[in-house]
C-alpha positions, -999 to +999 in steps of 0.1 A: +000+000+000+013+035-009+022+059+019+004+086-001-033+086+008-043+097-028-015+079-047-038+072-077-049+108-079-013+118-082-005+095-111+007+116-141+002+149-122+032+152-099+054+172-122+033+197-141-001+200-126+004+207-089-003+243-080+004+261-047-027+276-030-010+287+002+024+286+018+045+293+049+081+298+057+094+287+092+125+306+102+127+293+138+153+266+131+189+266+119+177+268+083+143+280+069+117+254+060+089+259+036+054+243+035+027+244+010-009+234+005-020+230-031-042+213-056-038+188-084-054+201-116-068+169-130-083+153-099-087+185-078-073+166-048-054+187-023-019+180-011+004+192+017+042+192+012+073+206+027+109+214+018+137+194+032+158+164+024+190+185+024+182+205-007+177+243+001+169+253-035+131+250-031+129+270+001+152+297-014+129+300-044+099+303-020+117+331-001+128+350-033+097+346-054+060+345-047+050+309-043+012+314-048+002+298-081+036+282-085+039+247-100+056+222-077+072+188-081+071+166-050+083+132-040+080+110-009+111+107+012+121+074+029+096+079+057+068+087+033+066+125+038+058+146+008+089+167+000+091+196-025+118+188-050+113+217-073+091+249-075+085+271-105+069+305-098+039+314-118 
């Protein structure tokens, strides 16, 4: 069984059709972390994802450019959390 609750809804949509609806940046730790809530275009399912995994490029993009409406690519990490791998501002 997939660790993503809506794995089937995500098929074929992960790279080009995931759009950020709201976001936050947490500056309380050593390095900033970003979080987003968005929607898959085809299925209209919502998703929650965060930055992490040792790659700071996604959170830096979120800090430098407006994330609302941005397209995102996410992937599960080894524990099944949805991690933002790339973000492209609208």
